[in-house]
C-alpha positions, 0 to 999 in steps of 0.5 A: 384412155385410148383412142380408136384410129381410123377404121377401127371401131366395130358396128356395135360402138357407132352410137352411144346406144349401141352400147347403153339404152338410150333411157340410161343415157338420158336419165343419166344426162338428166341427173348430171344436168340438175347438179351441173355449175357453170364453170368459168373460162379459166376452169374450162381451160384447165378441165379440157387440157385435163382432157387432152385437148390442144387448146388456147385460152382464146379458143374459149373466148372467140370460139372457132370452127376448127376448135369446135370440131377438135374437141367434138372429135377428142370427146368422141374419141374417148367415147370410142365413137369414130365418124371417120369409119366407112359404115358411117360415111359411104365414100363410095357415093361422095368420090364420084361427085364434082366437088367430094371435099364440100359433102365430106365436110358437111356430112362430118359436120352434120354426123358431129351435130347429130351425135353430140345432140343425141347426147345434149337433147336431154337437158334440151340443149340441142346441138346444129351445124350453125353451132360448129361452122359459126360458134358463139362465146357464149353458147360454146361456154354452156355446150362445153360444160355440158360435154365436160361434165359429161366427159368426166363422168363418162371416164370414170364410169368407164374406168369402173366399167373395165375394173368390173370387166377385169375383175370378171375376167378374173373371177372368170379364169378363177372359174375355169381354175375352179371347175377344172380343180372340181373335176380333179377332186371329183376323180379323186374323190371318185378314186379314194372311194373305190381304193375304200372299197376296195381295200378297206373291209366293210364296218360288218367285217371288222366289228366282226374282226374287232369282236372275234379279237376281243373274244381272243383277248377274253380267252387270252386273259382266261388262261392267263388267270389259269397260268397265273393260278398254276404259277401260285401252286407252282410257287407254293409247292417251291416254297414248300419244297424249299422248306422242306429242303431246309429240313431235310438239309438240317436233317442231312447235316445232323446225319452227316454229323452222327455219320461222322461220329459214327465214322470216327467210331467205325474208324477207332473203335474197330481195335478197341472193340477187338481188343474189348471182345478179345478181352471180354472173350479172354475174360470170358475162357477165363471165366469159363475156366475160373467156372470150370475151376470153380465147378471144379472147386465145387465139385471138389469143394462144395463146401464152399457154396456161399462162394460159388453163389457169389461167383454165379452171381457175379458170372450172372452179371458179367452175362448180363453186360455181355448182353448189354453190350451185344444189344448195344452193337446191335442198335449200333448196326440198327442205326447205322442201317438206318443212317445209310438208309437215311442218307440214300433218301437224302440223296434220292430226295436231293435228286428229286428236288434237283428234278423238281427245281429243273421242272420249275425252271422249265415251268417257269420259262415256259411261263415267261414264253407264255406271258410273253407271247401273251403280252406280244399278242395283246400288244399285237391286238392293241396295235391292230385295234388302235390301227384300225381305229385309226384307219377308221377315224382317218377314213371317216375324216377323209370322207368328211373332208371331201364330202365338205370339200365337194359340198363347198364346190358345188355351192361355188358352182351354183353360184358361178352357173347363177352368175353366169345365167345372170351374165349370160341374160343380161349379154342376151338382153344387151345383144337384143337391144343392140338387134334393135339399134341396128334395125334403128341405124339400119332405118336412119341410114336408109333415110339418109340415103333417101335423103341422100339421093333426093339432094344429089337428084335436086342438085343434078336438076339444078345444075342442069337447070343452071346449065340450061340458062348459062347456055340460053343466056350464052345464045342469047348474047351471041344473038 
């Protein structure tokens, strides 16, 4: 422990009862006296040595005045009581006396005896100035035994008090830091709440937005169903058209084959037909000539009627054959015309198929674009919904965390305020007790001053009487 030097003690540390209540000191001292064990000379020597008191073994066996004063002064220094403080000893009155050293020494002894007596009086152990001036071994051992026990107890308690005060200072610093943090957090919370109020929409607006988005999603789903139905119809039409295309392609192939045959016939038949027609014409001409000849012959020879009839029959047969040939030619013309019509229809259908394919491709592209747009809109809706839900959840979490932090900070503030109030009340009680102790010390000092004045007056009167007696004796001796 650090001991105070001369003139370093404040008024509140002059007496023990300035710091601790009298009844409390007496109660502690009484408890210590009950459980106190008598120490031997060696134990006393070791204890004093451990308490940094310069001692010798001979000082305990045969105590002296200087040893007792040295022990008491070390004890009071560890108790942070400075008896040389000007408040305790008014040197202004002593230094003007004839022998100030005698009064100073006497005052020191009186103060030491008073303060030590205040501590040891609880165990009915009164300390007098003669115990300091003329110490006895047995009594000094008893006093030292009591003082060492109280001394050690005080050092332990003072160490705990210092640790408690350090802990209190640390807790107070933490409390101040927590107050600052609490203010910062309150400001942040208010700023966050303001940001939430300014930037984020209300719950009703979010609900209305979600409802509108859900309605849009439903409409888009309906549009999707309609588009799917249209797509399925287009697919069916495409299948029908493909079937028709296959059938038309088959018919076209067959028609092409027929056209090829006709082309071949047309390419190959004109000469044949012309030859045949010429032949037929020649034959017809010949037949005509023959008929004429026959007619002439009939005219000439009406006798051969049967022959003529046969010739007529043959001619009729030939006419039938010619008619059949002409009918075949007419049929071929009609078939060629029908083939040409079918070919034109095929080309028209092919163009229509191309147009339908282009329309299908356009519709498929439009459908793909619709599907992509629908997927994009769905993704946007989902993302917006997720972002809104995430923002809501984050805001709710932040609000809950901030509320919990505020609640915890308020609870800690309440506890710290309660501690502060308790500590302030205890400090106020100590201040009141200190004030009472100051009043008592003032009364004691007043009594001491009165007693000092009485002693000075008596001393002056005694000195005057002695002087008068000396003068009278001196005068009588002269006479």
